[in-house]
Steps between C-alpha positions, in 0.01 A plus 500: 500500500628847409569752775313771308181491289545412135364697206336295231518519122272264306553454126184337367510346152131448425454205260871484414619184682474266202722724287816496714779309325872433532592840357355686800813476709401747773190299588714189542769680698236629739347152537843357586530747790140490621233307679268372226155347482138535391191705584179305433195674354128421491337386177404768249133577435398360157398835346777715641665758276876554492461831678285343771751219545781750551317685776358186666838325521657817638221512758580141600867588532408778743234296685251766388232287334232662716589840356502356148156339548370827639634686197335245270167550678496150648460640852189705571505835676270349761765261630580543868759775522648347816575176314688670221877461529731797488581551134795737461858391554569773758200379703594134473876527545591762759507803271687330216589745222474331162536610138428333168611563144288343226361588159173314568221753564278254690790400723574866572142555612493187715837576659386850593207344690752295697695809603786475251662812365459451124811632329554574132752279325574761234631735767781255579638480147423842356779617272698175524601275212352150479844348564529679834140472617535184709800644686314825563188315617708281732649809665163674521326198652770476765472873563127459569600260778751745647811344344708768336869516406570187701344644815180419691294811569279498810226732380274561201490145364251224422502171689380305196523563125328285237614517140244328275592403144295292256134407490471658157535409135688179421714669236689696767557203733858433384596862555339499846700194609822650367421821686446335838811286451708814439330674792589212735861535388495875562358464850741222597795708382392781735442265795844347517548231764586651836392851406259711706236455230527121479442458873176703491358425152261204483463420129220279369469404133157351431415358157154368419367289211201724427223325310556125536520261206353150465838332547597701808334263747749229405805718425487728804331295773612543862332180611716203598602282208380139484849367573515714814158379618608136461838548666553339844620845608173671401380507861798721585408754229351802683139590430470821303322784678400683182177296472400554866381806690419493871535123501228467233569411135464797267208459260652668197865417436668474161769235532689610189648814343590670829691824517878448510677698770865564586580707809837640596639708785859478612539304826120473542353267236622141489668388180367171364634273225314655207735624227253605230183706501270228370205291615700179473796624704276657767303175523814291539728730698295793636494547875158661543285236327146644461311752711164667427544822302279683751770449767766679295442852631477376859847347467635821347341711775677290763835584341401868513407470869140578407340164592560195720654188347265284297555123516816322605 
C-alpha cells in the first residue's frame, strides 16, 4: 500500500480490444510490467444501438447503472427518493474530482450527470502536428492529475481522469489503436521507474470488444475449459467472484468478451506473468483473473483513498 493517495489515469479503448496486434509494442510493454485481467460485463440488450452500448458499458464500469436507467426513463419520478443511491462521484467517493475527455456526445452528457468535468480534447492538441499529438496529450493528461515537469503538485488537480477513445466508425479503429499505443508509450516515458510521478500515478488501460460477434463466445470465454473441469486439480481452482454478488449468483453475466485491463503503479501493483496485451495471455498468465466491471471504480477509489477496500 502506498503511503500517499494515488492519482488515477484510465485510458479506455472502447471496442478496440480485438484489433491489438504484435506491432503495438507499448501495449505489450505495459502488460509485461502490470497486473492484468478481465472485467466481466452483462449481456447486451437485443435492440441496443452502438451509441447506447457505449454509454451503458461506461455506466457499468462506473457502477452507475441506476443513473443510466434513470436517464433512459426506466425509473419513474415517483420512485422513493430515500431509496435512490447517491449518483455523482463526489457524493459516492468522498469528494472525488474526476474529469473525462471523449468525442462521444452522449457520453459527455452522461458523464456530466455523474459529476465529471467534461473537458474538450481539441484544447489539448490545438496547434500541434499529428506526429507530436500523443506526446502533448500524455503531458496534458498528467498535468490534469497534478504531475508537471517531473513533480507532484499538491493543489489544483483531478483525482481521476478518463480518456475515452473509440466507440465510433469502424474505419477509424486502426488509427485509434495506434493512437492509444503511442499514448501509453508517452505516459510511461514520463513516469520513469522510481520517479515521483511513478509512485503516485495509477495507470489503467481498459480495452473492450464493443459489439460482440457470433464466434466470440468460443474465442473469448472466461469460463473454465473442459480439460480444467476434468482435471483432478479442478477442486483447487478458486471460484470466480465475477458471477456472484452478495453471495447470490448474478442473473445477467456475459461469460465472454470481457474488457481487458492492465494496471500499473510503481511499487503498488503486483506484476504477474503476462507478457502481451491479449486475451490469451491474460487468460493464461494474468494475475487478476475476472472481476465484475461494476467493481472497477471501487477498486480505483481505494487506491485514491476515496473508498474502503473491496474484496480480498
